[in-house]
C-alpha positions in Angstrom: -282.2 59.4 -92.1 -284.3 59.3 -88.9 -283.6 62.3 -86.7 -284.8 62.4 -83.1 -286.2 65.9 -82.8 -286.2 65.7 -78.9 -282.5 65.0 -78.6 -280.4 67.6 -76.9 -277.1 66.5 -78.5 -276.4 65.0 -81.9 -273.0 63.5 -82.7 -272.4 63.1 -86.4 -269.4 60.8 -87.2 -267.9 60.1 -90.6 -264.8 60.6 -92.8 -266.7 61.9 -95.9 -267.2 65.6 -95.3 -270.0 65.9 -97.8 -272.1 63.2 -96.0 -271.3 64.8 -92.6 -272.4 68.2 -93.8 -275.5 66.7 -95.4 -276.4 65.0 -92.1 -275.9 68.2 -90.2 -278.3 70.1 -92.5 -280.8 67.3 -92.1 -280.6 67.6 -88.3 -281.1 71.4 -88.4 -284.1 71.0 -90.7 -285.7 68.5 -88.4 -285.1 70.6 -85.3 -286.5 73.8 -86.9 -289.1 71.9 -89.0 -287.5 73.6 -92.0 -288.2 77.0 -90.6 -284.5 78.1 -90.4 -285.4 81.7 -89.5 -287.0 80.4 -86.3 -283.6 79.3 -84.9 -280.4 80.9 -83.9 -277.6 78.7 -85.4 -274.0 79.4 -84.5 -270.9 77.5 -85.9 -267.7 76.9 -84.0 -264.6 74.8 -84.5 -263.0 72.8 -81.6 -259.6 73.7 -83.1 -260.0 77.4 -82.3 -262.6 77.7 -79.5 -262.4 76.9 -75.8 -264.9 74.1 -75.1 -265.7 75.7 -71.7 -267.2 78.6 -73.7 -269.3 76.2 -75.8 -270.7 74.5 -72.7 -271.5 77.9 -71.2 -273.3 79.1 -74.3 -275.4 75.9 -74.3 -276.3 76.4 -70.6 -277.3 80.1 -71.0 -281.0 80.7 -71.2 -281.8 82.5 -74.5 -283.1 86.1 -74.2 -285.6 85.6 -76.9 -287.7 82.5 -77.5 -285.8 81.2 -80.5 -284.3 77.7 -80.8 -280.6 77.9 -80.1 -278.5 75.4 -82.2 -274.8 75.2 -81.6 -272.7 73.4 -84.3 -269.2 72.3 -83.0 -267.0 71.1 -85.8 -263.6 69.3 -85.6 -264.5 67.6 -82.3 -261.9 65.0 -83.0 -259.2 67.7 -82.7 -260.3 68.7 -79.2 -257.7 68.9 -76.4 -258.0 66.0 -74.0 -259.1 68.1 -71.0 -261.7 69.9 -73.2 -263.0 66.6 -74.5 -263.4 65.3 -71.0 -265.6 68.2 -70.0 -267.6 67.8 -73.2 -268.2 64.2 -72.3 -269.5 65.3 -68.9 -271.8 67.9 -70.5 -273.4 65.7 -73.2 -274.3 63.1 -70.5 -276.5 65.8 -68.9 -277.2 68.4 -71.6 -278.9 71.7 -70.9 -282.5 72.1 -72.4 -281.6 75.7 -73.4 -279.7 74.7 -76.6 -279.3 71.9 -79.1 -275.7 70.9 -79.6 -274.5 69.3 -82.9 -271.1 67.7 -82.8 -269.2 66.9 -86.0 -266.5 64.2 -85.7 -264.7 64.0 -89.0 -263.3 60.5 -88.7 -265.0 57.1 -89.2 -263.2 56.0 -86.1 -265.1 57.7 -83.3 -264.7 58.1 -79.5 -266.5 55.4 -77.5 -266.7 57.4 -74.3 -268.2 60.4 -76.1 -270.7 58.3 -78.0 -271.8 56.5 -74.8 -272.2 59.8 -73.0 -274.3 61.2 -75.9 -276.6 58.2 -75.8 -276.9 58.1 -72.0 -277.9 61.8 -72.1 -280.7 61.1 -74.5 -278.8 62.3 -77.5 -278.4 60.7 -81.0 -275.3 59.3 -82.7 -275.5 59.5 -86.5 -273.1 57.7 -88.8 -273.7 58.5 -92.5 -273.4 55.4 -94.7 -270.6 55.9 -97.2 -271.4 55.1 -100.9 -269.9 52.0 -102.5 -267.8 52.7 -105.7 -270.5 51.0 -107.8 -273.0 53.6 -106.5 -271.0 56.7 -107.5 -272.2 57.0 -111.1 -275.9 57.1 -110.1 -275.0 59.6 -107.3 -273.3 61.9 -109.8 -276.2 61.7 -112.3 -278.6 62.5 -109.5 -276.6 65.5 -108.3 -276.3 66.8 -111.9 -280.1 66.3 -112.3 -280.8 68.4 -109.2 -278.9 71.2 -110.9 -281.1 71.0 -113.9 -278.6 69.4 -116.2 -277.8 66.1 -117.9 -274.4 64.4 -118.1 -273.2 61.8 -120.6 -272.1 58.3 -119.5 -268.5 59.0 -120.6 -268.4 62.3 -118.7 -269.6 60.5 -115.5 -266.8 58.0 -115.9 -264.1 60.6 -116.5 -265.4 62.8 -113.6 -265.2 59.9 -111.1 -261.8 58.8 -112.4 -260.4 62.3 -111.9 -262.1 63.2 -108.6 -261.9 59.8 -106.9 -264.4 58.7 -104.3 -264.5 61.9 -102.2 -268.1 63.2 -102.5 -267.0 66.7 -101.5 -264.6 66.8 -104.4 -267.1 65.3 -106.8 -269.8 67.8 -105.7 -267.4 70.7 -106.0 -266.5 69.6 -109.6 -270.2 69.3 -110.4 -270.8 72.8 -109.2 -267.9 74.1 -111.4 -269.2 72.1 -114.4 -272.7 73.6 -114.1 -271.3 77.1 -114.1 -268.9 76.2 -117.0 -271.6 74.8 -119.4 -273.8 77.8 -118.5 -277.0 77.5 -120.7 -276.0 74.2 -122.2 -278.2 71.4 -121.0 -275.8 68.5 -121.2 -272.3 68.0 -119.7 -269.9 66.1 -122.0 -266.5 64.5 -121.7 -264.7 67.5 -123.1 -266.4 69.8 -120.5 -265.1 67.6 -117.7 -261.5 67.6 -119.1 -261.6 71.4 -119.7 -262.8 72.2 -116.1 -260.8 69.6 -114.1 -257.4 70.5 -112.7 -256.7 66.8 -112.1 -256.1 65.6 -115.7 -252.9 63.7 -114.8 -254.6 60.5 -113.6 -256.8 60.4 -116.7 -253.8 61.0 -118.9 -252.1 57.9 -117.4 -254.9 55.7 -118.8 -254.0 57.1 -122.3 -250.3 56.6 -121.6 -250.9 52.9 -120.7 -253.0 52.5 -123.8 -250.3 53.8 -126.1 -247.6 51.7 -124.4 -249.9 48.6 -124.8 -250.5 49.4 -128.4 -246.7 49.9 -129.0 -247.3 53.5 -130.1 -244.0 55.0 -128.9 -244.2 58.5 -130.4 -247.7 59.1 -129.0 -246.8 57.6 -125.6 -243.9 60.0 -125.3 -246.0 63.0 -126.3 -248.6 62.1 -123.6 -245.7 61.8 -121.1 -244.4 65.3 -122.0 -247.9 66.7 -121.6 -248.2 65.1 -118.2 -244.9 66.6 -117.2 -246.0 70.0 -118.5 -249.2 69.8 -116.4 -246.9 70.5 -113.4 -246.9 67.1 -111.7 -243.7 66.4 -109.9 -241.6 63.6 -111.3 -241.8 61.6 -108.1 -245.6 61.9 -108.0 -245.9 61.0 -111.7 -243.8 57.9 -111.2 -246.0 56.9 -108.2 -249.2 57.4 -110.3 -247.9 55.4 -113.2 -246.6 52.7 -110.9 -250.1 52.5 -109.2 -251.7 52.1 -112.6 -249.5 49.3 -113.7 -249.8 47.6 -110.3 -253.6 47.7 -110.8 -253.2 46.3 -114.3 -251.1 43.4 -112.8 -253.7 42.7 -110.1 -256.6 42.8 -112.5 -254.8 40.4 -114.9 -254.2 38.0 -112.0 -257.8 38.1 -111.0 -258.9 37.5 -114.6 -256.6 34.5 -114.9 -258.4 33.1 -111.8 -261.8 33.6 -113.6 -263.0 36.5 -111.4 -265.7 38.6 -113.1 -265.5 42.4 -113.3 -267.9 43.0 -110.4 -266.0 40.8 -108.1 -262.7 42.4 -109.0 -264.3 45.9 -108.4 -265.4 44.8 -105.0 -262.0 43.3 -104.1 -260.0 46.3 -105.3 -262.6 48.9 -104.1 -262.8 50.5 -107.5 -265.8 51.6 -109.7 -266.9 48.9 -112.1 -266.1 51.0 -115.2 -262.5 51.6 -114.0 -262.1 47.8 -113.6 -263.4 47.2 -117.1 -261.0 49.7 -118.5 -258.1 48.0 -116.6 -259.3 44.6 -117.8 -259.2 45.7 -121.4 -255.8 47.3 -121.0 -254.3 44.3 -119.1 -254.9 42.1 -122.2 -252.3 44.2 -124.0 -249.5 43.2 -121.6 -248.1 39.8 -120.6 -247.5 39.1 -116.9 -243.8 39.2 -117.6 -244.1 42.6 -119.2 -246.0 44.1 -116.3 -243.4 42.7 -113.8 -240.6 44.3 -115.9 -242.4 47.7 -116.1 -243.0 47.6 -112.3 -239.4 46.9 -111.6 -238.3 49.7 -113.9 -240.6 52.2 -112.2 -239.2 51.2 -108.8 -235.7 51.9 -110.2 -236.7 55.2 -111.7 -238.2 56.4 -108.4 -235.0 55.5 -106.6 -232.8 57.2 -109.3 -234.9 60.4 -109.3 -234.2 60.7 -105.6 -230.5 59.9 -105.7 -229.0 60.8 -109.1 -228.5 64.0 -110.9 -230.2 62.9 -114.2 -233.1 65.1 -115.2 -236.3 63.2 -114.1 -238.0 63.5 -117.5 -235.2 61.4 -119.1 -235.6 58.7 -116.4 -239.4 58.5 -117.0 -238.9 58.5 -120.8 -236.5 55.6 -120.4 -239.2 53.6 -118.6 -241.7 54.4 -121.3 -239.3 53.5 -124.1 -238.2 50.2 -122.5 -241.9 49.4 -121.8 -242.6 49.5 -125.5 -240.3 46.6 -126.1 -242.0 43.2 -126.4 -241.1 40.3 -124.1 -238.9 38.9 -126.8 -236.9 42.0 -127.4 -233.4 41.8 -125.9 -232.3 44.3 -123.4 -229.5 45.5 -125.5 -231.9 46.7 -128.3 -233.9 48.7 -125.8 -230.8 50.2 -124.2 -229.4 51.1 -127.6 -232.5 52.9 -128.4 -232.5 54.7 -125.1 -229.0 56.0 -125.7 -230.3 57.8 -128.8 -232.8 59.7 -126.7 -231.2 60.1 -123.2 -227.9 62.0 -123.1 
């Protein structure tokens, strides 16, 4: 990232907090030439501070000859009148301080950006990583901590944490502490540390349903319920997974390769490959039927007095039936399980 060391105002805009914070630190390093002790750095939030006070601090001549750097976070949360005054200031900033504005949204404010530029400032928009770049990013972060991580552990970590770099980085920090003196982070380490095992367990659940392993599918379902996820949230997660299976199956039928599917669905490549393998265990008819049952279960959970676990179990049990199985066989089996 190229930082203009002569700018009086820096506006950093982005929705990924990790990238915004990383850019902020890069700006501070460039201003101080990596001599942090030579500068006076003060942090504020636009949610709790009066912007008139921030502008006054910036205009005040420092008593000692240290570089004054003011970091104002949450600028997108500013009151309209305060933001208007800030726009006026950044158009003609004071030479007494450097002002770093953090705008935590990819959609910025055109008036503010234009004022920053007209006042000789710099607008910085960190480039978000593509899903396909996440595995390499994780391995690099782990390497910086002096550790290694297995391929499988990287996949599970991304599946559990999603695309948020702040969450991923936080999980990496916890993993490094957890493994202590051990040099390599494994799949078991990730599962032991993560508090988001539910989404990974749904992959296992779909596998067991696809393999027609009813007892194991119900055991996984019980474990997911015991993990504390609400019934409504669990149904939504399972529905999302089977919806993705359905989408991937359609793409495969149209001869799309995995990389193209990953780009279309905005998913990491390894997740698409897992979904592609799983989708072969279900016919299109079965996926439509499961999706319809999940919709009904979600509606019934919100409107009926039946314990949610029984409704979700019914979905799993009926999902185990092949396309040729008549509905009355499935319902007869359900009656043996659901009171």
